[in-house]
C-alpha positions as CSV (number, residue, x, y, z in Angstrom):
1,M,25.1,109.8,123.1
2,A,25.6,112.1,126.0
3,A,22.7,112.5,128.5
4,P,20.9,115.8,128.6
5,G,22.7,118.4,130.8
6,T,26.2,116.8,130.3
7,M,29.0,117.1,127.7
8,Q,30.8,114.3,125.8
9,L,34.5,115.1,125.3
10,D,36.6,113.9,122.4
11,P,39.9,112.5,123.6
12,K,41.6,113.3,120.2
13,Y,41.1,117.0,120.7
14,D,39.9,117.7,124.3
15,D,43.2,117.6,126.3
16,Y,42.1,120.2,128.9
17,D,43.9,120.8,132.1
18,F,41.3,123.1,133.7
19,P,37.5,122.8,134.6
20,T,35.2,122.2,131.6
21,T,31.8,122.8,133.1
22,A,30.2,126.3,132.8
23,P,29.1,127.7,136.2
24,E,25.6,128.5,135.0
25,A,23.3,125.9,133.4
26,Q,22.7,127.7,130.2
27,S,21.6,125.9,127.1
28,G,24.5,125.2,124.7
29,H,27.2,126.0,127.3
30,P,29.8,123.4,128.3
31,G,28.5,120.7,130.6
32,H,24.9,121.7,129.8
33,L,24.2,120.2,126.3
34,S,21.2,118.5,125.0
35,E,21.6,115.4,122.9
36,E,20.9,117.4,119.8
37,Q,23.5,120.0,120.7
38,Q,26.1,117.3,121.4
39,A,25.3,115.8,118.0
40,Q,25.8,119.2,116.4
41,V,29.3,119.4,117.9
42,V,30.1,116.0,116.4
43,Q,28.6,117.0,113.0
44,L,30.5,120.3,112.8
45,R,33.8,118.6,113.7
46,L,33.3,115.9,111.1
47,M,32.5,118.5,108.4
48,L,35.7,120.4,109.2
49,E,37.8,117.3,109.3
50,Q,36.5,116.3,105.9
51,E,37.8,119.6,104.6
52,G,41.3,119.0,106.1
53,Y,41.1,121.0,109.3
54,T,43.1,119.5,112.2
55,Q,43.5,122.4,114.7
56,R,41.1,124.1,117.1
57,L,38.6,121.3,116.8
58,D,38.2,120.9,120.5
59,T,34.7,120.9,122.0
60,L,34.9,124.2,123.8
61,T,36.0,126.0,120.7
62,L,33.4,124.5,118.5
63,L,30.7,125.3,121.0
64,R,31.6,128.9,120.9
65,F,31.2,129.0,117.2
66,L,27.9,127.1,117.4
67,R,26.5,129.4,120.0
68,A,27.5,132.5,118.0
69,R,25.4,131.1,115.1
70,K,22.5,129.8,117.2
71,F,23.6,126.2,116.6
72,D,23.2,126.4,112.8
73,V,25.9,124.0,111.9
74,N,26.4,125.3,108.3
75,L,26.7,128.9,109.5
76,S,29.0,127.9,112.3
77,K,31.2,126.0,109.8
78,K,31.4,129.1,107.6
79,M,32.3,131.3,110.6
80,F,35.0,128.8,111.6
81,V,36.4,128.5,108.0
82,D,36.4,132.3,107.6
83,C,38.4,132.6,110.9
84,E,40.9,130.0,109.8
85,K,41.4,131.8,106.5
86,W,42.1,135.1,108.4
87,R,44.5,133.3,110.7
88,A,46.4,131.9,107.7
89,D,46.4,135.2,105.8
90,T,47.7,137.1,108.9
91,K,50.1,134.2,109.8
92,L,48.8,134.6,113.4
93,D,49.9,131.1,114.6
94,E,53.5,131.9,113.6
95,T,53.3,135.5,115.1
96,V,51.9,134.7,118.6
97,P,54.9,132.9,120.0
98,T,57.4,135.5,118.8
99,W,55.4,138.7,119.1
100,E,57.1,141.7,120.7
101,Y,55.4,145.1,121.1
102,P,58.2,147.5,122.5
103,E,56.1,150.6,121.6
104,K,53.4,149.6,124.1
105,E,54.5,151.8,127.0
106,E,54.7,154.9,124.7
107,L,51.3,154.0,123.1
108,F,49.7,153.6,126.4
109,K,50.2,157.3,127.1
110,F,47.5,157.8,124.5
111,Y,45.4,154.6,124.6
112,P,45.9,152.1,127.5
113,Q,44.5,148.6,126.6
114,Y,45.2,145.9,129.1
115,Y,44.1,142.9,131.1
116,H,44.2,143.4,134.9
117,K,43.2,140.9,137.6
118,T,39.7,139.5,137.8
119,D,36.1,140.4,138.6
120,K,34.0,138.9,141.4
121,D,33.1,135.9,139.2
122,G,36.8,135.2,138.5
123,R,36.8,136.5,134.9
124,P,39.8,138.4,133.6
125,V,39.1,142.2,133.5
126,Y,40.0,144.0,130.3
127,I,40.3,147.8,130.4
128,E,40.5,150.4,127.7
129,Q,40.9,154.1,128.5
130,M,39.9,156.0,125.4
131,G,40.1,159.7,126.5
132,G,43.6,160.3,125.3
133,I,43.4,158.7,121.8
134,D,45.2,160.7,119.2
135,L,45.7,158.6,116.1
136,T,48.0,161.1,114.4
137,S,50.5,160.9,117.3
138,M,50.0,157.2,117.8
139,Y,50.8,156.5,114.1
140,K,54.1,158.2,114.6
141,I,54.9,155.5,117.1
142,T,53.4,152.5,115.4
143,T,51.0,151.5,112.6
144,A,47.3,150.5,112.6
145,E,48.4,147.1,111.4
146,R,50.7,146.5,114.4
147,M,47.9,147.8,116.7
148,L,45.5,145.3,115.3
149,T,48.1,142.5,115.4
150,N,48.7,143.2,119.0
151,L,45.0,143.1,119.7
152,A,44.8,139.7,118.0
153,V,47.8,138.4,120.0
154,E,46.2,139.6,123.3
155,Y,43.0,137.7,122.3
156,E,45.1,134.6,121.8
157,R,46.7,135.2,125.3
158,L,43.2,135.6,126.7
159,S,42.2,132.2,125.3
160,D,45.5,130.7,126.7
161,P,47.0,131.2,129.3
162,R,44.6,133.8,130.9
163,L,41.2,132.0,130.9
164,P,42.6,128.6,131.8
165,A,44.5,130.1,134.8
166,A,41.4,132.0,135.9
167,S,39.3,128.8,135.5
168,R,41.7,126.8,137.7
169,K,41.6,129.4,140.4
170,A,37.8,129.7,140.2
171,G,37.3,125.9,140.1
172,Q,34.9,126.3,137.2
173,L,35.1,127.0,133.5
174,L,35.4,130.7,132.6
175,E,35.3,131.5,128.9
176,T,34.5,135.3,129.0
177,C,36.0,138.5,130.4
178,C,34.7,141.6,132.0
179,T,35.4,144.6,129.9
180,I,35.6,148.2,131.2
181,M,35.8,151.0,128.6
182,D,36.5,154.4,130.1
183,L,35.2,157.2,128.0
184,K,36.4,160.0,130.2
185,G,37.7,162.8,128.0
186,V,36.1,161.4,124.8
187,G,34.2,164.2,123.2
188,I,31.8,163.5,120.3
189,T,34.3,165.3,118.0
190,K,36.7,162.5,118.5
191,V,34.4,159.8,117.2
192,P,35.2,160.2,113.5
193,Q,38.9,160.0,114.2
194,V,38.7,156.7,115.9
195,Y,35.8,155.2,114.0
196,S,37.8,153.4,111.4
197,Y,40.2,151.7,113.9
198,V,37.5,150.8,116.3
199,K,35.4,149.3,113.6
200,Q,38.2,147.1,112.4
201,A,39.0,146.1,116.0
202,S,35.3,145.4,116.6
203,A,35.0,143.3,113.4
204,M,38.0,141.2,114.5
205,S,36.4,140.6,117.9
206,Q,32.9,139.6,116.6
207,N,34.0,137.5,113.6
208,Y,37.0,135.7,115.0
209,Y,36.7,135.6,118.8
210,P,33.0,134.8,119.4
211,E,31.5,134.3,122.8
212,R,34.3,136.1,124.8
213,L,32.3,138.9,126.3
214,G,30.7,138.3,129.7
215,R,30.0,141.9,130.8
216,M,30.9,145.3,129.5
217,Y,30.8,148.6,131.4
218,L,31.1,151.9,129.5
219,I,32.0,154.3,132.2
220,N,32.2,158.1,132.2
221,A,29.9,158.2,129.1
222,P,29.8,161.8,127.9
223,W,26.7,163.9,127.3
224,G,25.2,163.0,124.0
225,F,26.7,159.5,124.0
226,S,23.2,158.0,123.9
227,G,22.9,159.0,120.3
228,V,26.2,157.4,119.4
229,W,25.2,154.3,121.4
230,N,22.0,153.9,119.5
231,A,24.0,153.8,116.3
232,V,26.6,151.4,117.7
233,K,23.8,149.0,118.9
234,G,22.9,148.5,115.3
235,W,26.3,146.8,114.8
236,L,25.8,144.3,117.6
237,D,23.9,141.1,118.3
238,P,21.0,141.7,120.7
239,V,22.5,139.2,123.1
240,T,25.6,141.3,123.2
241,V,23.6,144.5,123.8
242,Q,22.1,142.9,127.0
243,K,25.6,142.5,128.4
244,I,26.6,146.1,128.0
245,H,26.0,148.7,130.8
246,I,26.2,152.4,130.0
247,L,27.2,154.4,133.1
248,G,28.0,158.1,133.6
249,S,30.5,159.6,136.0
250,G,28.7,158.1,139.0
251,Y,29.7,154.5,137.9
252,Q,31.6,153.5,141.0
253,K,28.9,151.7,143.0
254,E,27.7,149.5,140.1
255,L,31.2,148.8,138.8
256,L,32.6,147.9,142.3
257,A,29.6,145.5,142.7
258,Q,31.2,143.5,139.9
259,V,35.0,144.2,140.3
260,P,36.5,144.1,143.8
261,A,38.1,147.4,144.8
262,E,41.5,145.7,145.3
263,N,41.4,144.4,141.7
264,L,40.3,147.7,140.2
265,P,43.0,150.3,139.3
266,K,42.9,153.4,141.5
267,A,42.4,155.6,138.4
268,L,39.0,153.9,137.9
269,G,37.8,154.2,141.5
270,G,39.5,151.1,143.0
271,T,42.4,150.7,145.4
272,C,44.9,148.8,143.2
273,E,48.3,150.5,142.6
274,C,50.6,148.0,140.8
275,P,54.3,148.7,140.7
276,G,55.1,150.3,137.3
277,T,51.3,151.0,136.8
278,C,48.4,148.6,136.6
279,A,48.3,149.1,132.8
280,L,51.7,147.5,132.3
281,S,51.5,144.9,135.1
282,N,49.5,142.1,133.4
283,A,48.5,141.1,136.9
284,G,46.2,138.1,137.4
285,P,46.0,134.4,138.1
286,W,48.0,133.8,134.8
287,Q,51.0,135.2,136.6
288,D,50.6,133.1,139.7
289,P,52.5,129.8,139.7
290,Q,49.7,128.2,141.7
291,W,47.3,128.6,138.7
292,A,49.4,129.4,135.7
293,K,50.7,126.9,133.1
294,P,52.5,127.4,129.8
295,A,50.1,128.2,127.0
296,K,49.8,125.5,124.2
297,W,51.3,127.9,121.7
298,E,54.3,128.3,124.0
299,K,54.7,124.5,124.2
300,K,54.4,124.2,120.4
301,A,57.0,126.9,119.8
302,E,59.4,125.2,122.3
303,T,59.0,121.8,120.5
304,V,59.7,123.4,117.1
305,V,62.9,125.0,118.5
306,N,64.1,122.0,120.4
307,E,63.4,119.2,118.0
308,P,66.0,118.6,115.2
309,Q,64.4,118.7,111.8
310,T,65.4,115.5,110.0
311,T,63.1,115.9,107.0
312,T,61.9,118.7,104.8
313,E,58.3,118.2,106.0
314,P,56.8,121.0,108.1
315,P,56.5,120.4,111.9
316,K,53.4,118.5,112.9
317,G,50.4,120.8,113.4
318,T,51.5,123.5,111.0
319,E,50.3,121.8,107.7
320,Q,48.4,123.9,105.3
321,V,44.7,123.4,105.2
322,P,42.2,124.5,102.5
323,V,40.3,127.6,103.5
324,T,37.6,129.5,101.7
325,G,35.3,132.4,102.3
326,A,35.7,135.9,103.7
327,A,34.6,137.3,107.1
328,E,31.5,139.5,107.3
329,D,32.0,143.0,108.5
330,A,30.4,143.2,111.9
331,P,31.9,144.8,115.0
332,A,31.9,144.6,118.8
333,A,34.6,146.8,120.2
334,A,35.7,144.4,122.9
335,P,35.7,140.6,123.2
336,A,32.5,139.4,121.4
337,S,29.5,138.0,123.0
């Protein structure tokens, strides 16, 4: 059994090529587990293996699901199974390696959503600028389904390669991102129009990508937003609420204390001006050969393409697994806590 304050890795699943110890010694976080918590990781993995699951059983993933359910192993198992059912229903594992989103540049004229560089702690920064949202115009360019699929693909790319690259550069494990939601131009009258999409996006985040939110800044919050925020808080876990900072138009000082000016787009008060716009640059350690490595889903896709198929059996790692249950409807509009 692992000693308190450490973490026992499983060589069958834990083939990490980046740091695996969380920077802060928080209970239940990687590298800072009690004997009981380590045993709960093993118990959860065994329960899932007994039901036929073979993928995403690594220690860091299981710990995120355990933390999201306060280390209740049965609830964590249900959350994991619900997530695997959703992945199978949406064919997400097949979609990620081949996903193309050519309408992105046109859509970003209404609703930029993008990862851009890192904050002072080394975490990827995720930005949404919501002031120009016009779903009627956007749905002439794409569909709600494709928008949600792209959101899921970007979460997968956050998990790998963005966070591993950021962890290598920081020299410590990073599992969360810093989210900035710019509400400039968002009037209260727009809320009903975007409510349905935002609620679906939020449910995806909280149900299927737990423990991904490090900090969130809602900037340029309009007059009257406090009433909306009080309603939104009801959707969220109290731990998530503590990570969210509501700022008005005078947000620059607090935001720049977390995100270096050179990493923050000029439109948000920073100094960065990427060629072709920051929103389309995907700039960050995941683009730097010193820190970036191919994502596991890229390697798997390459293996499937390059290996001749000599039998009618599916490629290893794509076997069907039994899944049950349905996700609960609970949102968090950006990477979940």
